C-alpha positions as CSV (number, residue, x, y, z in Angstrom):
1,X,93.2,-136.3,-37.4
2,X,96.4,-134.5,-36.3
3,X,99.5,-134.7,-38.5
4,X,102.4,-133.4,-36.4
5,X,101.0,-130.3,-34.8
6,X,98.7,-129.5,-37.7
7,X,95.1,-130.8,-38.1
8,X,94.4,-132.8,-41.3
9,X,91.1,-132.9,-43.1
10,X,91.7,-135.9,-45.3
11,X,90.2,-138.7,-43.3
12,X,87.1,-139.4,-45.3
13,X,86.0,-142.2,-42.9
14,X,85.4,-139.5,-40.3
15,X,83.9,-137.0,-42.8
16,X,81.3,-139.4,-44.1
17,X,80.7,-141.8,-41.2
18,X,77.0,-140.9,-41.0
19,X,76.4,-141.4,-44.8
20,X,75.3,-144.6,-46.5
21,X,76.8,-145.7,-49.8
22,X,73.6,-144.8,-51.5
23,X,73.7,-141.2,-50.1
24,X,77.3,-140.8,-51.1
25,X,76.7,-142.1,-54.7
26,X,73.9,-139.6,-55.1
27,X,76.1,-136.7,-53.8
28,X,78.9,-137.9,-56.1
29,X,76.6,-137.6,-59.1
30,X,75.3,-134.2,-58.0
31,X,78.7,-132.6,-57.5
32,X,79.8,-134.1,-60.9
33,X,76.8,-132.3,-62.5
34,X,77.7,-129.0,-60.7
35,X,81.2,-129.1,-62.1
36,X,79.7,-128.1,-65.4
37,X,78.9,-124.3,-65.3
38,X,76.7,-124.5,-68.4
39,X,74.6,-127.3,-67.0
40,X,74.2,-125.4,-63.7
41,X,73.1,-122.3,-65.5
42,X,70.6,-124.0,-67.7
43,X,69.4,-126.3,-64.9
44,X,68.7,-123.5,-62.4
45,X,66.8,-121.4,-65.0
46,X,64.7,-124.4,-66.1
47,X,63.9,-125.3,-62.4
48,X,62.9,-121.8,-61.6
49,X,60.7,-121.5,-64.7
50,X,59.1,-124.9,-64.1
51,X,58.1,-124.0,-60.6
52,X,56.8,-120.7,-61.7
53,X,54.4,-122.3,-64.2
54,X,53.6,-125.2,-61.8
55,X,55.2,-128.0,-63.8
56,X,55.6,-131.1,-61.6
57,X,59.4,-130.8,-60.9
58,X,59.2,-130.3,-57.1
59,X,59.9,-134.0,-56.4
60,X,62.9,-134.1,-58.6
61,X,64.4,-131.0,-57.0
62,X,63.6,-132.2,-53.5
63,X,65.3,-135.5,-54.2
64,X,68.5,-134.0,-55.6
65,X,70.0,-130.6,-54.9
66,X,67.4,-129.8,-52.2
67,X,68.2,-133.0,-50.2
68,X,72.0,-132.2,-50.4
69,X,71.9,-128.6,-49.2
70,X,68.5,-128.2,-47.3
71,X,67.4,-129.9,-44.1
72,X,63.7,-130.1,-45.1
73,X,60.6,-128.0,-45.9
74,X,59.5,-127.6,-42.3
75,X,61.1,-127.6,-38.9
76,X,59.7,-131.0,-38.2
77,X,61.4,-132.4,-41.3
78,X,64.7,-131.0,-39.9
79,X,64.6,-133.0,-36.7
80,X,66.3,-136.1,-38.0
81,X,69.1,-134.0,-39.6
82,X,69.6,-132.2,-36.3
83,X,69.8,-135.5,-34.4
84,X,72.1,-137.1,-36.9
85,X,74.5,-134.2,-36.9
86,X,74.4,-133.9,-33.1
87,X,75.3,-137.6,-32.7
88,X,78.6,-136.8,-34.4
89,X,79.2,-133.7,-32.2
90,X,78.1,-131.2,-34.9
91,X,75.5,-128.7,-33.8
92,X,72.8,-127.0,-36.0
93,X,72.0,-123.5,-37.0
94,X,68.5,-123.6,-38.3
95,X,68.2,-121.1,-41.2
96,X,64.8,-120.3,-42.6
97,X,66.1,-119.6,-46.1
98,X,63.2,-117.7,-47.5
99,X,64.5,-114.6,-49.4
100,X,63.0,-111.7,-51.2
101,X,59.7,-111.3,-49.3
102,X,58.0,-108.2,-50.6
103,X,55.1,-107.5,-48.3
104,X,54.6,-106.6,-44.7
105,X,52.5,-109.8,-44.3
106,X,55.4,-111.8,-45.6
107,X,57.8,-110.1,-43.3
108,X,55.6,-110.8,-40.3
109,X,55.3,-114.4,-41.3
110,X,59.0,-114.7,-41.4
111,X,59.2,-113.2,-37.9
112,X,56.7,-115.7,-36.6
113,X,58.7,-118.5,-38.1
114,X,61.8,-117.1,-36.3
115,X,59.8,-117.2,-33.0
116,X,59.1,-120.9,-33.6
117,X,62.9,-121.5,-34.2
118,X,63.7,-119.6,-31.0
119,X,61.1,-121.7,-29.0
120,X,62.8,-124.9,-30.3
121,X,66.3,-123.6,-29.5
122,X,65.2,-122.9,-25.9
123,X,65.1,-126.6,-25.1
124,X,67.2,-128.1,-27.9
125,X,70.5,-129.7,-27.1
126,X,72.2,-129.1,-30.5
127,X,71.1,-125.5,-31.5
128,X,73.7,-122.9,-30.3
129,X,72.6,-120.1,-32.6
130,X,69.6,-118.7,-34.4
131,X,70.1,-116.8,-37.6
132,X,68.3,-114.1,-39.6
133,X,68.6,-112.4,-43.0
134,X,67.1,-108.9,-42.8
135,X,65.7,-109.1,-46.3
136,X,63.4,-111.7,-44.9
137,X,62.1,-109.2,-42.4
138,X,62.0,-106.0,-44.3
139,X,62.0,-104.4,-47.8
140,X,65.2,-104.6,-49.8
141,X,64.3,-101.4,-51.7
142,X,63.6,-99.5,-48.5
143,X,67.0,-100.5,-47.1
144,X,68.7,-99.5,-50.3
145,X,67.0,-96.1,-50.4
146,X,67.8,-95.5,-46.7
147,X,71.5,-96.4,-47.3
148,X,71.6,-94.2,-50.4
149,X,70.1,-91.3,-48.3
150,X,67.2,-91.0,-50.7
151,X,64.0,-89.5,-49.3
152,X,61.6,-92.2,-47.9
153,X,57.9,-91.8,-48.3
154,X,55.7,-92.0,-45.2
155,X,54.9,-95.7,-45.9
156,X,58.6,-96.5,-46.5
157,X,59.6,-94.9,-43.2
158,X,56.9,-97.0,-41.5
159,X,58.3,-100.1,-43.3
160,X,61.8,-99.3,-42.0
161,X,60.5,-98.8,-38.5
162,X,58.7,-102.1,-38.7
163,X,61.9,-103.8,-39.7
164,X,63.8,-102.4,-36.7
165,X,60.9,-103.5,-34.4
166,X,60.9,-107.1,-35.8
167,X,64.7,-107.4,-35.4
168,X,64.5,-106.1,-31.8
169,X,61.6,-108.5,-31.0
170,X,63.7,-111.4,-32.3
171,X,66.9,-110.3,-30.5
172,X,64.9,-109.9,-27.2
173,X,63.5,-113.4,-27.4
174,X,67.0,-114.8,-28.2
175,X,68.4,-113.0,-25.2
176,X,65.6,-114.2,-23.0
177,X,66.5,-117.8,-23.6
178,X,70.3,-117.1,-23.3
179,X,71.0,-118.1,-26.9
180,X,72.7,-116.1,-29.7
181,X,71.8,-114.8,-33.1
182,X,73.7,-114.4,-36.3
183,X,72.7,-111.6,-38.6
184,X,73.7,-112.5,-42.1
185,X,75.6,-110.3,-44.5
186,X,74.0,-109.2,-47.8
187,X,74.7,-107.0,-50.7
188,X,77.0,-103.9,-50.2
189,X,74.2,-101.5,-51.2
190,X,72.1,-102.5,-48.2
191,X,74.8,-103.7,-45.9
192,X,75.3,-100.3,-44.2
193,X,71.7,-100.3,-43.2
194,X,72.0,-103.9,-41.9
195,X,75.1,-102.9,-39.9
196,X,73.4,-99.9,-38.4
197,X,70.5,-102.0,-37.1
198,X,72.8,-104.8,-36.0
199,X,75.1,-102.5,-33.9
200,X,72.0,-101.0,-32.3
201,X,71.1,-104.5,-31.2
202,X,74.6,-105.2,-30.0
203,X,74.6,-102.0,-27.9
204,X,71.4,-103.1,-26.2
205,X,72.0,-106.9,-25.9
206,X,75.8,-107.6,-25.9
207,X,76.3,-106.4,-22.3
208,X,78.2,-108.9,-20.3
209,X,77.5,-111.7,-22.9
210,X,77.4,-111.9,-26.7
211,X,73.9,-112.3,-28.1
212,X,74.1,-110.6,-31.5
213,X,76.7,-111.3,-34.1
214,X,77.3,-109.3,-37.3
215,X,78.7,-110.9,-40.4
216,X,81.9,-109.7,-42.0
217,X,82.3,-110.6,-45.7
218,X,86.0,-110.6,-46.2
219,X,85.9,-110.7,-50.0
220,X,85.2,-107.0,-49.6
221,X,88.5,-105.1,-49.7
222,X,87.3,-102.7,-46.9
223,X,86.0,-105.4,-44.5
224,X,89.1,-106.0,-42.4
225,X,89.2,-102.3,-41.6
226,X,85.4,-102.3,-40.9
227,X,85.9,-105.2,-38.4
228,X,88.6,-103.3,-36.6
229,X,86.5,-100.1,-36.5
230,X,83.5,-102.1,-35.2
231,X,85.6,-103.5,-32.4
232,X,86.8,-100.0,-31.5
233,X,83.2,-98.7,-31.4
234,X,82.1,-101.7,-29.3
235,X,84.8,-101.0,-26.7
236,X,84.1,-97.2,-26.8
237,X,80.4,-97.8,-26.2
238,X,80.7,-100.5,-23.6
239,X,79.4,-103.6,-25.4
240,X,80.9,-106.9,-26.6
241,X,81.4,-107.7,-30.3
242,X,80.0,-110.8,-32.0
243,X,81.7,-111.5,-35.3
244,X,80.9,-114.1,-37.9
245,X,83.7,-114.2,-40.5
246,X,82.9,-115.4,-44.0
247,X,84.5,-114.9,-47.4
248,X,81.1,-114.0,-49.0
249,X,78.4,-115.1,-51.4
250,X,77.6,-112.3,-53.8
251,X,80.8,-111.8,-55.7
252,X,79.4,-112.0,-59.3
253,X,76.5,-109.8,-58.5
254,X,78.7,-107.2,-56.8
255,X,81.1,-107.0,-59.6
256,X,78.4,-106.8,-62.3
257,X,76.6,-103.9,-60.4
258,X,79.8,-102.0,-59.9
259,X,80.6,-102.2,-63.6
260,X,77.1,-101.3,-64.7
261,X,76.9,-98.2,-62.3
262,X,80.6,-97.2,-62.8
263,X,81.7,-97.3,-59.1
264,X,84.7,-98.9,-57.5
265,X,84.5,-102.7,-57.4
266,X,84.1,-103.6,-53.7
267,X,85.6,-107.0,-54.1
268,X,89.2,-107.9,-53.3
269,X,91.6,-107.8,-56.2
270,X,92.3,-111.6,-56.0
271,X,91.8,-114.7,-53.9
272,X,95.2,-114.4,-52.2
273,X,94.3,-111.0,-50.7
274,X,90.9,-112.4,-49.6
275,X,92.7,-115.3,-47.9
276,X,95.3,-113.0,-46.3
277,X,92.6,-110.7,-44.9
278,X,90.5,-113.6,-43.7
279,X,93.2,-115.2,-41.7
280,X,94.2,-111.8,-40.3
281,X,90.6,-111.3,-39.3
282,X,90.6,-114.6,-37.4
283,X,93.9,-113.6,-35.7
284,X,92.5,-110.2,-34.7
285,X,89.3,-111.7,-33.2
286,X,91.0,-114.5,-31.4
287,X,93.6,-112.2,-29.9
288,X,90.7,-110.3,-28.3
289,X,88.7,-113.4,-27.1
290,X,87.7,-111.6,-23.9
291,X,85.7,-109.0,-25.8
292,X,85.0,-110.7,-29.2
293,X,83.1,-113.9,-29.7
294,X,83.8,-115.4,-33.1
295,X,82.2,-117.7,-35.6
296,X,84.7,-118.8,-38.2
297,X,82.4,-119.5,-41.2
298,X,84.6,-121.2,-43.8
299,X,84.9,-124.1,-46.2
300,X,88.7,-123.4,-46.5
301,X,90.9,-126.1,-44.9
302,X,93.8,-123.7,-44.5
303,X,91.8,-121.1,-42.6
304,X,90.3,-123.9,-40.4
305,X,93.8,-125.2,-39.6
306,X,95.0,-121.6,-39.0
307,X,92.2,-121.1,-36.5
308,X,93.1,-124.3,-34.5
309,X,96.7,-123.2,-34.4
310,X,95.8,-119.7,-33.3
311,X,93.6,-121.1,-30.6
312,X,96.6,-123.0,-29.3
313,X,98.8,-119.9,-29.5
314,X,96.3,-117.8,-27.6
315,X,95.6,-120.5,-25.0
316,X,91.9,-120.8,-26.0
317,X,90.4,-124.1,-25.0
318,X,88.9,-126.1,-27.9
319,X,85.5,-126.1,-26.2
320,X,85.4,-122.4,-25.4
321,X,82.0,-121.3,-26.5
322,X,83.4,-117.9,-27.6
323,X,84.8,-119.6,-30.7
324,X,82.8,-121.7,-33.2
325,X,83.4,-123.1,-36.6
326,X,80.5,-123.2,-39.1
327,X,80.0,-124.7,-42.5
328,X,76.9,-125.1,-44.7
329,X,74.9,-128.3,-44.7
330,X,75.9,-130.5,-47.6
331,X,79.4,-129.0,-48.0
332,X,82.8,-129.5,-46.4
333,X,81.9,-132.4,-44.2
334,X,85.6,-133.3,-44.0
335,X,86.1,-130.0,-42.1
336,X,83.0,-130.1,-39.9
337,X,83.2,-133.7,-38.7
338,X,87.0,-133.7,-38.3
339,X,86.9,-130.6,-36.1
340,X,84.0,-132.1,-34.1
341,X,85.9,-135.3,-33.6
342,X,88.7,-133.2,-32.1
343,X,86.1,-131.6,-29.7
344,X,86.1,-128.1,-31.3
345,X,82.7,-126.3,-31.4
346,X,81.2,-126.9,-34.8
347,X,77.8,-126.1,-36.3
348,X,76.2,-126.6,-39.7
349,X,74.0,-124.0,-41.2
350,X,70.9,-126.1,-42.0
351,X,68.5,-124.2,-44.3
352,X,64.9,-125.2,-44.5
353,X,61.7,-123.9,-46.2
354,X,59.3,-124.7,-49.0
355,X,61.1,-125.8,-52.2
356,X,59.9,-122.9,-54.3
357,X,60.9,-120.3,-51.6
358,X,64.4,-121.7,-51.1
359,X,65.2,-121.8,-54.8
360,X,67.2,-118.5,-54.6
361,X,69.4,-120.1,-51.9
362,X,69.8,-123.3,-53.9
363,X,70.7,-121.4,-57.0
364,X,73.3,-119.5,-55.1
365,X,74.8,-122.7,-53.7
366,X,75.0,-124.3,-57.1
367,X,76.5,-121.2,-58.7
368,X,79.0,-120.8,-55.7
369,X,80.1,-124.4,-56.0
370,X,80.7,-123.9,-59.7
371,X,82.5,-120.5,-59.4
372,X,84.8,-121.3,-56.4
373,X,88.0,-122.7,-57.8
374,X,88.3,-126.4,-56.9
375,X,85.3,-126.5,-54.5
376,X,83.2,-128.9,-56.5
377,X,86.1,-131.0,-57.5
378,X,87.2,-131.2,-53.8
379,X,83.8,-132.4,-52.7
380,X,83.7,-134.9,-55.6
381,X,87.1,-136.3,-54.9
382,X,86.5,-136.7,-51.2
383,X,83.3,-138.6,-51.8
384,X,85.0,-140.7,-54.5
385,X,87.9,-141.6,-52.2
386,X,85.5,-142.6,-49.4
387,X,83.5,-144.9,-51.7
388,X,86.8,-146.4,-52.9
389,X,87.9,-146.9,-49.3
390,X,84.7,-148.7,-48.4
391,X,84.9,-150.9,-51.4
392,X,88.4,-152.0,-50.5
393,X,87.4,-152.7,-46.9
């Protein structure tokens, strides 16, 4: 909906057009539960413990928080979700959300799963990007040691080389099918390693077209400067920049570690500064649309509206594939479906994987919804308003 010259995200009939009353009532209950931090803390710990000792809780998890935020346990289970989103003009980014693998066999298995996603994306109508998290493909500890400039053992160096090889193999296949790949951001103490590998891939594959995107977590106070420097390096070295802009998902962990190890907190001093830098990052990227392709990954209505206005200001067509909006599955449907209804490029991150293996992702979603001021209440009130609207009609 457009109010004056500004897009509005308040039309719940658009946001929840694909949801039944039953689905909305279940989501309403879930977001109400997530508004209680103590309940979220206890619930996630009990769920993790129960799965660890093989208590029969998988069905309950799958029917509640899993069904809200995850597309399915397998690629096949995601098909109906992809089709349902696609019917409303919202595309899908399939995200194999298995984290913390700790063996070369596990990393190879994740790579093979990525190959399956790429094969599906080759002929799929609604899958514009693939996505990888490097901790699914290589050792977190090896990445940490490499970034800290600690000596790697022979086996650790082999592990790092294997990680680079897996990433290259994935990027090559994505390039071969003329698709694109988003490399997720992670913790600051491994992010420099991720950046190094990502920019190596950009230098090889982002020649004439953008295949590889790095992620810029703007809740870091140094990230806007990093983005500008990355652009300068791309221009200097003759490749295009792919930038996915997010606020970030590791704030509590980052602050705790900085306090424990007595180094400068990498997080912005307040939300206002994060919002300011985020919107400036959007402006910077869109002003250079000829050489930067951008994914605006946000659940923030103001940043979404700012992006649409900047696209108008810079003369960027709504359907220009160099600019995408992205939100997580199960969240901010009012943003995703409203933008799609206005013919902007929009994609949902749709995680999938076995219940036990995606629990770290689900835990982070629950904690993030609880910690972000107003996020859970916003979701809750939108759903409640839609149910009220339907009842009145």
